[in-house]
C-alpha positions as CSV (number, residue, x, y, z in Angstrom):
1,M,-9.3,15.2,6.6
2,F,-8.0,18.8,6.2
3,D,-8.5,21.0,9.2
4,A,-9.9,24.3,8.0
5,N,-8.9,25.9,11.3
6,Q,-5.2,25.3,10.7
7,R,-5.1,26.1,7.0
8,D,-6.3,29.0,4.9
9,P,-9.1,28.0,2.5
10,S,-7.0,28.3,-0.6
11,Q,-4.3,26.0,0.9
12,A,-7.0,23.5,1.9
13,I,-8.3,23.4,-1.6
14,D,-4.8,23.0,-3.0
15,D,-4.1,20.2,-0.5
16,A,-7.3,18.4,-1.4
17,A,-6.5,18.6,-5.2
18,H,-2.9,17.4,-4.6
19,A,-4.1,14.5,-2.4
20,E,-6.6,13.5,-5.1
21,R,-3.9,13.4,-7.8
22,A,-1.3,11.8,-5.6
23,L,-3.6,9.0,-4.4
24,S,-4.9,8.4,-7.9
25,S,-1.4,8.0,-9.3
26,Y,-0.3,5.8,-6.4
27,Y,-3.4,3.6,-6.8
28,A,-2.9,3.2,-10.5
29,A,0.8,2.2,-10.1
30,V,0.0,-0.4,-7.4
31,A,-2.9,-1.8,-9.4
32,Q,-0.7,-2.2,-12.4
33,E,2.0,-4.0,-10.5
34,Y,0.1,-5.9,-7.9
35,G,-3.6,-6.0,-8.9
36,S,-6.7,-4.2,-7.7
37,E,-7.0,-6.0,-4.4
38,Q,-3.6,-4.7,-3.2
39,A,-4.3,-1.3,-4.8
40,V,-7.4,-0.9,-2.6
41,K,-5.4,-1.8,0.5
42,A,-2.5,0.4,-0.5
43,A,-5.0,3.3,-1.0
44,Q,-6.3,2.8,2.5
45,D,-2.7,2.8,3.8
46,W,-2.0,6.0,1.9
47,I,-5.1,7.7,3.4
48,E,-4.1,6.7,6.9
49,E,-0.7,8.1,6.4
50,L,-2.1,11.3,5.0
51,Q,-4.3,11.6,8.1
52,K,-1.3,11.3,10.3
53,S,0.5,14.0,8.4
54,C,-2.4,16.4,8.5
55,L,-1.4,17.3,12.0
56,E,1.5,19.1,10.5
57,R,1.3,22.7,9.2
58,R,2.6,21.6,5.7
59,I,2.0,18.1,4.3
60,D,5.0,16.3,3.0
61,W,3.4,14.4,0.2
62,R,6.5,12.3,-0.6
63,S,6.6,11.1,3.0
64,V,3.0,10.1,2.8
65,T,3.6,8.0,-0.3
66,I,6.8,6.5,1.1
67,A,5.1,5.4,4.3
68,A,2.3,3.8,2.4
69,A,4.7,2.1,0.0
70,R,6.6,0.7,3.0
71,R,3.4,-0.8,4.3
72,L,2.6,-2.3,0.9
73,A,6.1,-3.8,0.7
74,H,5.8,-5.3,4.1
75,R,2.4,-6.8,3.2
76,T,3.6,-8.2,-0.2
77,V,6.7,-9.7,1.3
78,Q,4.5,-11.5,3.8
79,I,2.2,-12.7,1.0
80,E,5.1,-13.9,-1.1
81,G,6.6,-15.7,1.9
82,L,3.4,-17.5,2.6
83,R,3.0,-18.4,-1.1
84,S,6.6,-19.6,-1.3
85,C,6.2,-21.7,1.8
86,A,2.9,-23.3,0.4
87,E,4.6,-24.1,-2.9
88,Q,7.6,-25.7,-1.1
89,C,5.2,-27.8,1.0
90,A,3.3,-28.9,-2.1
91,S,6.5,-29.8,-3.8
92,E,7.7,-31.8,-0.8
93,R,4.4,-33.7,-0.6
94,K,4.6,-34.5,-4.3
95,N,8.2,-35.8,-4.0
96,N,7.3,-37.8,-0.9
97,A,4.4,-39.4,-2.9
98,K,6.7,-40.3,-5.7
99,A,9.2,-41.8,-3.3
100,Q,6.6,-44.0,-1.8
101,T,5.6,-45.5,-5.1
102,W,9.1,-46.7,-5.8
């Protein structure tokens, strides 16, 4: 993940430690708010965003987390939209069934 050829060893060690702390914090926050299933997906997103930023000389940790959070938000909005649509359809079916019994 960290290219030793582009970073001095002490910087690579610092980056790895920072990545571990940042990912752990992000995972815990997502798990608390959205559950472990979304936290696993969010962690995968975070790692992918980190890999993209490793091409740069200095990693912008805030940008990594923001990009991963954007992906999480997009995914949860889609899930909530599907859930809302399913609930609306179920409600309409229930109302139609009641109307037919009258």
